[in-house]
mmCIF file of the N, C-alpha and C atoms, coordinates in Angstrom:
data_MODEL
# 
_entry.id   MODEL 
# 
loop_
_atom_site.group_PDB 
_atom_site.id 
_atom_site.type_symbol 
_atom_site.label_atom_id 
_atom_site.label_alt_id 
_atom_site.label_comp_id 
_atom_site.label_asym_id 
_atom_site.label_entity_id 
_atom_site.label_seq_id 
_atom_site.pdbx_PDB_ins_code 
_atom_site.Cartn_x 
_atom_site.Cartn_y 
_atom_site.Cartn_z 
_atom_site.occupancy 
_atom_site.B_iso_or_equiv 
_atom_site.pdbx_formal_charge 
_atom_site.auth_seq_id 
_atom_site.auth_comp_id 
_atom_site.auth_asym_id 
_atom_site.auth_atom_id 
_atom_site.pdbx_PDB_model_num 
ATOM 1   N N  . MET A 1 1  ? -21.218 -17.249 -5.904  1.00 0.00 ? 1  MET A N  1 
ATOM 2   C CA . MET A 1 1  ? -19.893 -17.558 -5.428  1.00 0.00 ? 1  MET A CA 1 
ATOM 3   C C  . MET A 1 1  ? -19.231 -18.619 -6.299  1.00 0.00 ? 1  MET A C  1 
ATOM 4   N N  . THR A 1 2  ? -19.999 -19.576 -6.782  1.00 0.00 ? 2  THR A N  1 
ATOM 5   C CA . THR A 1 2  ? -19.414 -20.604 -7.634  1.00 0.00 ? 2  THR A CA 1 
ATOM 6   C C  . THR A 1 2  ? -18.977 -20.028 -8.972  1.00 0.00 ? 2  THR A C  1 
ATOM 7   N N  . PHE A 1 3  ? -19.664 -18.977 -9.443  1.00 0.00 ? 3  PHE A N  1 
ATOM 8   C CA . PHE A 1 3  ? -19.262 -18.341 -10.688 1.00 0.00 ? 3  PHE A CA 1 
ATOM 9   C C  . PHE A 1 3  ? -17.860 -17.756 -10.551 1.00 0.00 ? 3  PHE A C  1 
ATOM 10  N N  . LEU A 1 4  ? -17.576 -17.116 -9.429  1.00 0.00 ? 4  LEU A N  1 
ATOM 11  C CA . LEU A 1 4  ? -16.266 -16.527 -9.200  1.00 0.00 ? 4  LEU A CA 1 
ATOM 12  C C  . LEU A 1 4  ? -15.193 -17.611 -9.133  1.00 0.00 ? 4  LEU A C  1 
ATOM 13  N N  . ALA A 1 5  ? -15.470 -18.699 -8.448  1.00 0.00 ? 5  ALA A N  1 
ATOM 14  C CA . ALA A 1 5  ? -14.493 -19.776 -8.323  1.00 0.00 ? 5  ALA A CA 1 
ATOM 15  C C  . ALA A 1 5  ? -14.219 -20.436 -9.671  1.00 0.00 ? 5  ALA A C  1 
ATOM 16  N N  . THR A 1 6  ? -15.230 -20.634 -10.472 1.00 0.00 ? 6  THR A N  1 
ATOM 17  C CA . THR A 1 6  ? -15.010 -21.278 -11.765 1.00 0.00 ? 6  THR A CA 1 
ATOM 18  C C  . THR A 1 6  ? -14.346 -20.331 -12.750 1.00 0.00 ? 6  THR A C  1 
ATOM 19  N N  . SER A 1 7  ? -14.639 -19.040 -12.649 1.00 0.00 ? 7  SER A N  1 
ATOM 20  C CA . SER A 1 7  ? -14.019 -18.115 -13.590 1.00 0.00 ? 7  SER A CA 1 
ATOM 21  C C  . SER A 1 7  ? -12.535 -17.925 -13.258 1.00 0.00 ? 7  SER A C  1 
ATOM 22  N N  . LEU A 1 8  ? -12.162 -18.004 -12.003 1.00 0.00 ? 8  LEU A N  1 
ATOM 23  C CA . LEU A 1 8  ? -10.758 -17.878 -11.634 1.00 0.00 ? 8  LEU A CA 1 
ATOM 24  C C  . LEU A 1 8  ? -9.970  -19.136 -12.002 1.00 0.00 ? 8  LEU A C  1 
ATOM 25  N N  . ALA A 1 9  ? -10.610 -20.270 -11.964 1.00 0.00 ? 9  ALA A N  1 
ATOM 26  C CA . ALA A 1 9  ? -9.928  -21.518 -12.297 1.00 0.00 ? 9  ALA A CA 1 
ATOM 27  C C  . ALA A 1 9  ? -9.620  -21.591 -13.790 1.00 0.00 ? 9  ALA A C  1 
ATOM 28  N N  . ALA A 1 10 ? -10.360 -20.883 -14.611 1.00 0.00 ? 10 ALA A N  1 
ATOM 29  C CA . ALA A 1 10 ? -10.170 -20.944 -16.053 1.00 0.00 ? 10 ALA A CA 1 
ATOM 30  C C  . ALA A 1 10 ? -9.076  -19.993 -16.531 1.00 0.00 ? 10 ALA A C  1 
ATOM 31  N N  . ILE A 1 11 ? -8.522  -19.208 -15.651 1.00 0.00 ? 11 ILE A N  1 
ATOM 32  C CA . ILE A 1 11 ? -7.496  -18.246 -16.053 1.00 0.00 ? 11 ILE A CA 1 
ATOM 33  C C  . ILE A 1 11 ? -6.142  -18.942 -16.057 1.00 0.00 ? 11 ILE A C  1 
ATOM 34  N N  . PHE A 1 12 ? -5.473  -18.864 -17.191 1.00 0.00 ? 12 PHE A N  1 
ATOM 35  C CA . PHE A 1 12 ? -4.137  -19.439 -17.309 1.00 0.00 ? 12 PHE A CA 1 
ATOM 36  C C  . PHE A 1 12 ? -3.145  -18.302 -17.500 1.00 0.00 ? 12 PHE A C  1 
ATOM 37  N N  . GLY A 1 13 ? -2.025  -18.386 -16.839 1.00 0.00 ? 13 GLY A N  1 
ATOM 38  C CA . GLY A 1 13 ? -1.006  -17.363 -16.994 1.00 0.00 ? 13 GLY A CA 1 
ATOM 39  C C  . GLY A 1 13 ? 0.351   -18.007 -17.155 1.00 0.00 ? 13 GLY A C  1 
ATOM 40  N N  . TYR A 1 14 ? 1.240   -17.273 -17.772 1.00 0.00 ? 14 TYR A N  1 
ATOM 41  C CA . TYR A 1 14 ? 2.567   -17.804 -18.000 1.00 0.00 ? 14 TYR A CA 1 
ATOM 42  C C  . TYR A 1 14 ? 3.562   -16.673 -17.814 1.00 0.00 ? 14 TYR A C  1 
ATOM 43  N N  . LEU A 1 15 ? 4.530   -16.904 -16.958 1.00 0.00 ? 15 LEU A N  1 
ATOM 44  C CA . LEU A 1 15 ? 5.610   -15.950 -16.775 1.00 0.00 ? 15 LEU A CA 1 
ATOM 45  C C  . LEU A 1 15 ? 6.918   -16.646 -17.126 1.00 0.00 ? 15 LEU A C  1 
ATOM 46  N N  . ASP A 1 16 ? 7.550   -16.189 -18.162 1.00 0.00 ? 16 ASP A N  1 
ATOM 47  C CA . ASP A 1 16 ? 8.841   -16.768 -18.513 1.00 0.00 ? 16 ASP A CA 1 
ATOM 48  C C  . ASP A 1 16 ? 9.952   -15.995 -17.798 1.00 0.00 ? 16 ASP A C  1 
ATOM 49  N N  . PRO A 1 17 ? 11.185  -16.475 -17.827 1.00 0.00 ? 17 PRO A N  1 
ATOM 50  C CA . PRO A 1 17 ? 12.284  -15.781 -17.139 1.00 0.00 ? 17 PRO A CA 1 
ATOM 51  C C  . PRO A 1 17 ? 12.479  -14.345 -17.619 1.00 0.00 ? 17 PRO A C  1 
ATOM 52  N N  . GLY A 1 18 ? 12.155  -14.061 -18.849 1.00 0.00 ? 18 GLY A N  1 
ATOM 53  C CA . GLY A 1 18 ? 12.274  -12.700 -19.367 1.00 0.00 ? 18 GLY A CA 1 
ATOM 54  C C  . GLY A 1 18 ? 11.325  -11.736 -18.684 1.00 0.00 ? 18 GLY A C  1 
ATOM 55  N N  . SER A 1 19 ? 10.169  -12.226 -18.241 1.00 0.00 ? 19 SER A N  1 
ATOM 56  C CA . SER A 1 19 ? 9.206   -11.370 -17.554 1.00 0.00 ? 19 SER A CA 1 
ATOM 57  C C  . SER A 1 19 ? 9.759   -10.911 -16.210 1.00 0.00 ? 19 SER A C  1 
ATOM 58  N N  . GLY A 1 20 ? 10.376  -11.814 -15.492 1.00 0.00 ? 20 GLY A N  1 
ATOM 59  C CA . GLY A 1 20 ? 10.966  -11.452 -14.206 1.00 0.00 ? 20 GLY A CA 1 
ATOM 60  C C  . GLY A 1 20 ? 12.102  -10.465 -14.379 1.00 0.00 ? 20 GLY A C  1 
ATOM 61  N N  . SER A 1 21 ? 12.910  -10.657 -15.395 1.00 0.00 ? 21 SER A N  1 
ATOM 62  C CA . SER A 1 21 ? 14.011  -9.749  -15.692 1.00 0.00 ? 21 SER A CA 1 
ATOM 63  C C  . SER A 1 21 ? 13.474  -8.365  -16.055 1.00 0.00 ? 21 SER A C  1 
ATOM 64  N N  . PHE A 1 22 ? 12.419  -8.335  -16.834 1.00 0.00 ? 22 PHE A N  1 
ATOM 65  C CA . PHE A 1 22 ? 11.807  -7.063  -17.217 1.00 0.00 ? 22 PHE A CA 1 
ATOM 66  C C  . PHE A 1 22 ? 11.262  -6.329  -15.995 1.00 0.00 ? 22 PHE A C  1 
ATOM 67  N N  . LEU A 1 23 ? 10.599  -7.041  -15.109 1.00 0.00 ? 23 LEU A N  1 
ATOM 68  C CA . LEU A 1 23 ? 10.058  -6.405  -13.906 1.00 0.00 ? 23 LEU A CA 1 
ATOM 69  C C  . LEU A 1 23 ? 11.171  -5.878  -13.009 1.00 0.00 ? 23 LEU A C  1 
ATOM 70  N N  . LEU A 1 24 ? 12.275  -6.610  -12.914 1.00 0.00 ? 24 LEU A N  1 
ATOM 71  C CA . LEU A 1 24 ? 13.416  -6.142  -12.132 1.00 0.00 ? 24 LEU A CA 1 
ATOM 72  C C  . LEU A 1 24 ? 14.013  -4.875  -12.748 1.00 0.00 ? 24 LEU A C  1 
ATOM 73  N N  . GLN A 1 25 ? 14.174  -4.857  -14.055 1.00 0.00 ? 25 GLN A N  1 
ATOM 74  C CA . GLN A 1 25 ? 14.690  -3.665  -14.737 1.00 0.00 ? 25 GLN A CA 1 
ATOM 75  C C  . GLN A 1 25 ? 13.755  -2.484  -14.553 1.00 0.00 ? 25 GLN A C  1 
ATOM 76  N N  . LEU A 1 26 ? 12.464  -2.728  -14.601 1.00 0.00 ? 26 LEU A N  1 
ATOM 77  C CA . LEU A 1 26 ? 11.479  -1.668  -14.414 1.00 0.00 ? 26 LEU A CA 1 
ATOM 78  C C  . LEU A 1 26 ? 11.574  -1.076  -13.016 1.00 0.00 ? 26 LEU A C  1 
ATOM 79  N N  . ALA A 1 27 ? 11.732  -1.914  -12.001 1.00 0.00 ? 27 ALA A N  1 
ATOM 80  C CA . ALA A 1 27 ? 11.855  -1.439  -10.624 1.00 0.00 ? 27 ALA A CA 1 
ATOM 81  C C  . ALA A 1 27 ? 13.133  -0.627  -10.430 1.00 0.00 ? 27 ALA A C  1 
ATOM 82  N N  . ILE A 1 28 ? 14.242  -1.113  -10.972 1.00 0.00 ? 28 ILE A N  1 
ATOM 83  C CA . ILE A 1 28 ? 15.518  -0.399  -10.840 1.00 0.00 ? 28 ILE A CA 1 
ATOM 84  C C  . ILE A 1 28 ? 15.459  0.945   -11.572 1.00 0.00 ? 28 ILE A C  1 
ATOM 85  N N  . ALA A 1 29 ? 14.899  0.966   -12.763 1.00 0.00 ? 29 ALA A N  1 
ATOM 86  C CA . ALA A 1 29 ? 14.797  2.209   -13.526 1.00 0.00 ? 29 ALA A CA 1 
ATOM 87  C C  . ALA A 1 29 ? 13.903  3.225   -12.816 1.00 0.00 ? 29 ALA A C  1 
ATOM 88  N N  . THR A 1 30 ? 12.845  2.751   -12.181 1.00 0.00 ? 30 THR A N  1 
ATOM 89  C CA . THR A 1 30 ? 11.959  3.647   -11.443 1.00 0.00 ? 30 THR A CA 1 
ATOM 90  C C  . THR A 1 30 ? 12.684  4.282   -10.270 1.00 0.00 ? 30 THR A C  1 
ATOM 91  N N  . ILE A 1 31 ? 13.429  3.490   -9.527  1.00 0.00 ? 31 ILE A N  1 
ATOM 92  C CA . ILE A 1 31 ? 14.171  4.011   -8.369  1.00 0.00 ? 31 ILE A CA 1 
ATOM 93  C C  . ILE A 1 31 ? 15.226  5.021   -8.818  1.00 0.00 ? 31 ILE A C  1 
ATOM 94  N N  . ILE A 1 32 ? 15.973  4.698   -9.864  1.00 0.00 ? 32 ILE A N  1 
ATOM 95  C CA . ILE A 1 32 ? 17.010  5.610   -10.358 1.00 0.00 ? 32 ILE A CA 1 
ATOM 96  C C  . ILE A 1 32 ? 16.377  6.881   -10.927 1.00 0.00 ? 32 ILE A C  1 
ATOM 97  N N  . GLY A 1 33 ? 15.277  6.745   -11.627 1.00 0.00 ? 33 GLY A N  1 
ATOM 98  C CA . GLY A 1 33 ? 14.589  7.916   -12.169 1.00 0.00 ? 33 GLY A CA 1 
ATOM 99  C C  . GLY A 1 33 ? 14.092  8.846   -11.081 1.00 0.00 ? 33 GLY A C  1 
ATOM 100 N N  . LEU A 1 34 ? 13.521  8.281   -10.026 1.00 0.00 ? 34 LEU A N  1 
ATOM 101 C CA . LEU A 1 34 ? 13.068  9.113   -8.907  1.00 0.00 ? 34 LEU A CA 1 
ATOM 102 C C  . LEU A 1 34 ? 14.240  9.808   -8.222  1.00 0.00 ? 34 LEU A C  1 
ATOM 103 N N  . ALA A 1 35 ? 15.368  9.122   -8.109  1.00 0.00 ? 35 ALA A N  1 
ATOM 104 C CA . ALA A 1 35 ? 16.545  9.734   -7.490  1.00 0.00 ? 35 ALA A CA 1 
ATOM 105 C C  . ALA A 1 35 ? 17.049  10.910  -8.325  1.00 0.00 ? 35 ALA A C  1 
ATOM 106 N N  . VAL A 1 36 ? 17.053  10.762  -9.646  1.00 0.00 ? 36 VAL A N  1 
ATOM 107 C CA . VAL A 1 36 ? 17.504  11.842  -10.522 1.00 0.00 ? 36 VAL A CA 1 
ATOM 108 C C  . VAL A 1 36 ? 16.559  13.041  -10.423 1.00 0.00 ? 36 VAL A C  1 
ATOM 109 N N  . VAL A 1 37 ? 15.270  12.788  -10.431 1.00 0.00 ? 37 VAL A N  1 
ATOM 110 C CA . VAL A 1 37 ? 14.300  13.883  -10.328 1.00 0.00 ? 37 VAL A CA 1 
ATOM 111 C C  . VAL A 1 37 ? 14.443  14.595  -8.992  1.00 0.00 ? 37 VAL A C  1 
ATOM 112 N N  . LEU A 1 38 ? 14.578  13.841  -7.908  1.00 0.00 ? 38 LEU A N  1 
ATOM 113 C CA . LEU A 1 38 ? 14.752  14.474  -6.604  1.00 0.00 ? 38 LEU A CA 1 
ATOM 114 C C  . LEU A 1 38 ? 16.022  15.306  -6.549  1.00 0.00 ? 38 LEU A C  1 
ATOM 115 N N  . ARG A 1 39 ? 17.100  14.795  -7.118  1.00 0.00 ? 39 ARG A N  1 
ATOM 116 C CA . ARG A 1 39 ? 18.366  15.528  -7.082  1.00 0.00 ? 39 ARG A CA 1 
ATOM 117 C C  . ARG A 1 39 ? 18.302  16.811  -7.899  1.00 0.00 ? 39 ARG A C  1 
ATOM 118 N N  . THR A 1 40 ? 17.668  16.764  -9.060  1.00 0.00 ? 40 THR A N  1 
ATOM 119 C CA . THR A 1 40 ? 17.622  17.949  -9.910  1.00 0.00 ? 40 THR A CA 1 
ATOM 120 C C  . THR A 1 40 ? 16.596  18.974  -9.435  1.00 0.00 ? 40 THR A C  1 
ATOM 121 N N  . GLN A 1 41 ? 15.576  18.536  -8.747  1.00 0.00 ? 41 GLN A N  1 
ATOM 122 C CA . GLN A 1 41 ? 14.514  19.438  -8.321  1.00 0.00 ? 41 GLN A CA 1 
ATOM 123 C C  . GLN A 1 41 ? 14.525  19.699  -6.823  1.00 0.00 ? 41 GLN A C  1 
ATOM 124 N N  . TRP A 1 42 ? 15.601  19.354  -6.124  1.00 0.00 ? 42 TRP A N  1 
ATOM 125 C CA . TRP A 1 42 ? 15.633  19.424  -4.666  1.00 0.00 ? 42 TRP A CA 1 
ATOM 126 C C  . TRP A 1 42 ? 15.372  20.840  -4.146  1.00 0.00 ? 42 TRP A C  1 
ATOM 127 N N  . SER A 1 43 ? 15.940  21.853  -4.779  1.00 0.00 ? 43 SER A N  1 
ATOM 128 C CA . SER A 1 43 ? 15.745  23.218  -4.288  1.00 0.00 ? 43 SER A CA 1 
ATOM 129 C C  . SER A 1 43 ? 14.284  23.643  -4.428  1.00 0.00 ? 43 SER A C  1 
ATOM 130 N N  . LYS A 1 44 ? 13.631  23.249  -5.480  1.00 0.00 ? 44 LYS A N  1 
ATOM 131 C CA . LYS A 1 44 ? 12.207  23.569  -5.657  1.00 0.00 ? 44 LYS A CA 1 
ATOM 132 C C  . LYS A 1 44 ? 11.357  22.841  -4.628  1.00 0.00 ? 44 LYS A C  1 
ATOM 133 N N  . ILE A 1 45 ? 11.718  21.600  -4.328  1.00 0.00 ? 45 ILE A N  1 
ATOM 134 C CA . ILE A 1 45 ? 10.973  20.821  -3.334  1.00 0.00 ? 45 ILE A CA 1 
ATOM 135 C C  . ILE A 1 45 ? 11.131  21.456  -1.958  1.00 0.00 ? 45 ILE A C  1 
ATOM 136 N N  . LYS A 1 46 ? 12.366  21.871  -1.608  1.00 0.00 ? 46 LYS A N  1 
ATOM 137 C CA . LYS A 1 46 ? 12.593  22.520  -0.319  1.00 0.00 ? 46 LYS A CA 1 
ATOM 138 C C  . LYS A 1 46 ? 11.815  23.826  -0.219  1.00 0.00 ? 46 LYS A C  1 
ATOM 139 N N  . ARG A 1 47 ? 11.815  24.600  -1.300  1.00 0.00 ? 47 ARG A N  1 
ATOM 140 C CA . ARG A 1 47 ? 11.093  25.864  -1.306  1.00 0.00 ? 47 ARG A CA 1 
ATOM 141 C C  . ARG A 1 47 ? 9.590   25.621  -1.143  1.00 0.00 ? 47 ARG A C  1 
ATOM 142 N N  . LEU A 1 48 ? 9.068   24.557  -1.742  1.00 0.00 ? 48 LEU A N  1 
ATOM 143 C CA . LEU A 1 48 ? 7.652   24.225  -1.648  1.00 0.00 ? 48 LEU A CA 1 
ATOM 144 C C  . LEU A 1 48 ? 7.240   23.953  -0.209  1.00 0.00 ? 48 LEU A C  1 
ATOM 145 N N  . PHE A 1 49 ? 8.122   23.318  0.553   1.00 0.00 ? 49 PHE A N  1 
ATOM 146 C CA . PHE A 1 49 ? 7.806   22.979  1.932   1.00 0.00 ? 49 PHE A CA 1 
ATOM 147 C C  . PHE A 1 49 ? 8.361   23.983  2.929   1.00 0.00 ? 49 PHE A C  1 
ATOM 148 N N  . GLY A 1 50 ? 8.823   25.133  2.466   1.00 0.00 ? 50 GLY A N  1 
ATOM 149 C CA . GLY A 1 50 ? 9.205   26.200  3.367   1.00 0.00 ? 50 GLY A CA 1 
ATOM 150 C C  . GLY A 1 50 ? 10.672  26.309  3.680   1.00 0.00 ? 50 GLY A C  1 
ATOM 151 N N  . GLY A 1 51 ? 11.504  25.502  3.068   1.00 0.00 ? 51 GLY A N  1 
ATOM 152 C CA . GLY A 1 51 ? 12.943  25.599  3.306   1.00 0.00 ? 51 GLY A CA 1 
ATOM 153 C C  . GLY A 1 51 ? 13.539  26.725  2.484   1.00 0.00 ? 51 GLY A C  1 
ATOM 154 N N  . LYS A 1 52 ? 14.713  27.184  2.878   1.00 0.00 ? 52 LYS A N  1 
ATOM 155 C CA . LYS A 1 52 ? 15.390  28.225  2.115   1.00 0.00 ? 52 LYS A CA 1 
ATOM 156 C C  . LYS A 1 52 ? 15.987  27.635  0.853   1.00 0.00 ? 52 LYS A C  1 
ATOM 157 N N  . SER A 1 53 ? 16.013  28.415  -0.199  1.00 0.00 ? 53 SER A N  1 
ATOM 158 C CA . SER A 1 53 ? 16.687  27.962  -1.412  1.00 0.00 ? 53 SER A CA 1 
ATOM 159 C C  . SER A 1 53 ? 18.170  28.271  -1.302  1.00 0.00 ? 53 SER A C  1 
ATOM 160 N N  . GLN A 1 54 ? 18.981  27.692  -2.170  1.00 0.00 ? 54 GLN A N  1 
ATOM 161 C CA . GLN A 1 54 ? 20.430  27.862  -2.118  1.00 0.00 ? 54 GLN A CA 1 
ATOM 162 C C  . GLN A 1 54 ? 20.817  29.315  -2.361  1.00 0.00 ? 54 GLN A C  1 
ATOM 163 N N  . THR A 1 55 ? 20.137  30.011  -3.279  1.00 0.00 ? 55 THR A N  1 
ATOM 164 C CA . THR A 1 55 ? 20.496  31.395  -3.579  1.00 0.00 ? 55 THR A CA 1 
ATOM 165 C C  . THR A 1 55 ? 20.209  32.301  -2.400  1.00 0.00 ? 55 THR A C  1 
ATOM 166 N N  . THR A 1 56 ? 19.153  32.050  -1.645  1.00 0.00 ? 56 THR A N  1 
ATOM 167 C CA . THR A 1 56 ? 18.829  32.858  -0.471  1.00 0.00 ? 56 THR A CA 1 
ATOM 168 C C  . THR A 1 56 ? 19.899  32.682  0.594   1.00 0.00 ? 56 THR A C  1 
ATOM 169 N N  . GLU A 1 57 ? 20.382  31.463  0.795   1.00 0.00 ? 57 GLU A N  1 
ATOM 170 C CA . GLU A 1 57 ? 21.425  31.220  1.784   1.00 0.00 ? 57 GLU A CA 1 
ATOM 171 C C  . GLU A 1 57 ? 22.717  31.909  1.384   1.00 0.00 ? 57 GLU A C  1 
ATOM 172 N N  . ASP A 1 58 ? 23.053  31.913  0.093   1.00 0.00 ? 58 ASP A N  1 
ATOM 173 C CA . ASP A 1 58 ? 24.264  32.572  -0.375  1.00 0.00 ? 58 ASP A CA 1 
ATOM 174 C C  . ASP A 1 58 ? 24.168  34.082  -0.182  1.00 0.00 ? 58 ASP A C  1 
ATOM 175 N N  . GLU A 1 59 ? 23.009  34.658  -0.456  1.00 0.00 ? 59 GLU A N  1 
ATOM 176 C CA . GLU A 1 59 ? 22.827  36.090  -0.288  1.00 0.00 ? 59 GLU A CA 1 
ATOM 177 C C  . GLU A 1 59 ? 22.912  36.480  1.182   1.00 0.00 ? 59 GLU A C  1 
ATOM 178 N N  . ASP A 1 60 ? 22.346  35.659  2.076   1.00 0.00 ? 60 ASP A N  1 
ATOM 179 C CA . ASP A 1 60 ? 22.401  35.951  3.500   1.00 0.00 ? 60 ASP A CA 1 
ATOM 180 C C  . ASP A 1 60 ? 23.823  35.889  4.025   1.00 0.00 ? 60 ASP A C  1 
ATOM 181 N N  . SER A 1 61 ? 24.619  34.938  3.560   1.00 0.00 ? 61 SER A N  1 
ATOM 182 C CA . SER A 1 61 ? 25.999  34.824  4.030   1.00 0.00 ? 61 SER A CA 1 
ATOM 183 C C  . SER A 1 61 ? 26.843  35.980  3.506   1.00 0.00 ? 61 SER A C  1 
ATOM 184 N N  . ASP A 1 62 ? 26.537  36.518  2.313   1.00 0.00 ? 62 ASP A N  1 
ATOM 185 C CA . ASP A 1 62 ? 27.271  37.660  1.783   1.00 0.00 ? 62 ASP A CA 1 
ATOM 186 C C  . ASP A 1 62 ? 26.979  38.921  2.579   1.00 0.00 ? 62 ASP A C  1 
ATOM 187 N N  . ASP A 1 63 ? 25.754  39.060  3.093   1.00 0.00 ? 63 ASP A N  1 
ATOM 188 C CA . ASP A 1 63 ? 25.373  40.241  3.854   1.00 0.00 ? 63 ASP A CA 1 
ATOM 189 C C  . ASP A 1 63 ? 26.070  40.282  5.201   1.00 0.00 ? 63 ASP A C  1 
ATOM 190 N N  . GLU A 1 64 ? 26.384  39.147  5.787   1.00 0.00 ? 64 GLU A N  1 
ATOM 191 C CA . GLU A 1 64 ? 26.964  39.090  7.121   1.00 0.00 ? 64 GLU A CA 1 
ATOM 192 C C  . GLU A 1 64 ? 28.445  39.408  7.115   1.00 0.00 ? 64 GLU A C  1 
ATOM 193 N N  . GLN A 1 65 ? 29.130  39.206  6.011   1.00 0.00 ? 65 GLN A N  1 
ATOM 194 C CA . GLN A 1 65 ? 30.581  39.451  5.971   1.00 0.00 ? 65 GLN A CA 1 
ATOM 195 C C  . GLN A 1 65 ? 30.852  40.945  5.798   1.00 0.00 ? 65 GLN A C  1 
ATOM 196 N N  . PRO A 1 66 ? 31.910  41.466  6.488   1.00 0.00 ? 66 PRO A N  1 
ATOM 197 C CA . PRO A 1 66 ? 32.207  42.914  6.399   1.00 0.00 ? 66 PRO A CA 1 
ATOM 198 C C  . PRO A 1 66 ? 32.787  43.315  5.075   1.00 0.00 ? 66 PRO A C  1 
# 
């Protein structure tokens, strides 16, 4: 147990203001990237979980009209 305590005490770290800015940019880019992927792949995701795709709904609505 003393080995763990002494080895942790010897660790020095430094975070400058640029590191915090980088982490914030990374978080924002991740959120925006996930939103873009979800928006572009939404029909495939719905089809994967059993929802109708947009083309199927359009075809069904065309069949119902006289």
